C-alpha positions in Angstrom: 21.1 -16.7 35.2 21.8 -18.3 31.9 21.7 -22.0 31.3 25.1 -23.6 31.2 25.6 -26.1 28.4 28.2 -28.7 29.1 31.1 -28.9 26.6 31.0 -32.7 26.1 30.6 -32.6 22.3 26.9 -33.4 22.2 24.3 -31.4 20.4 21.9 -29.6 22.7 18.7 -28.0 21.3 17.0 -25.3 23.3 13.3 -25.4 23.9 12.6 -22.5 21.5 14.5 -24.4 18.7 12.5 -27.6 19.5 9.3 -25.7 19.1 10.4 -24.2 15.8 11.4 -27.7 14.6 8.0 -29.1 15.6 6.2 -26.2 13.9 8.2 -26.7 10.6 7.4 -30.4 10.7 3.7 -29.7 11.2 3.6 -27.1 8.5 5.4 -29.4 6.0 2.9 -32.2 6.8 0.0 -29.9 6.2 1.4 -28.7 2.9 2.0 -32.3 1.8 -1.6 -33.3 2.6 -2.9 -30.2 0.9 -1.0 -30.9 -2.3 -2.2 -34.5 -2.4 -5.8 -33.2 -1.9 -5.3 -30.6 -4.6 -4.0 -33.2 -7.0 -7.0 -35.5 -6.4 -9.4 -32.6 -7.0 -7.7 -31.7 -10.3 -7.5 -35.4 -11.4 -11.2 -36.1 -10.4 -11.1 -39.9 -10.5 -14.8 -40.0 -9.8 -15.6 -38.2 -13.1 -16.2 -40.9 -15.7 -17.1 -40.4 -19.4 -20.7 -40.9 -20.4 -22.0 -42.0 -23.9 -25.3 -40.6 -25.2 -27.1 -41.0 -28.4 -28.5 -37.7 -29.7 -31.1 -37.3 -32.5 -30.8 -34.2 -34.6 -32.8 -33.8 -37.8 -33.3 -37.5 -38.2 -29.6 -38.2 -37.9 -28.3 -40.1 -34.8 -25.1 -38.8 -33.2 -23.1 -40.6 -30.6 -21.7 -38.1 -28.0 -19.2 -38.7 -25.3 -19.1 -36.2 -22.4 -16.3 -36.0 -19.9 -16.1 -33.4 -17.2 -16.8 -30.2 -19.1 -16.2 -31.4 -22.7 -18.4 -33.1 -25.3 -17.4 -34.8 -28.5 -20.0 -36.0 -31.0 -19.4 -38.2 -34.1 
C-alpha cells in the first residue's frame, strides 16, 4: 500500500527526500571546508620573507627571498 498524505496544507517530505537533503548539506559543508583549506594553502601565511647578505666578487648584495622568488639589490 502507498502512504497516504493528508491534505491539510502542510509540507511533508519523504524519507528519500530527507536523505537527499542531508547528503546535499554534507557535500556543501565539505566543499566549503575544502575551499577554505585550499585558500590557506595558496596564501601560505607561514611563509615569511628572509633577508640575506650575499658576497659576490667583493660586493655585498642584500637579497630578499619569499616562497620561490629572490630579489637582490
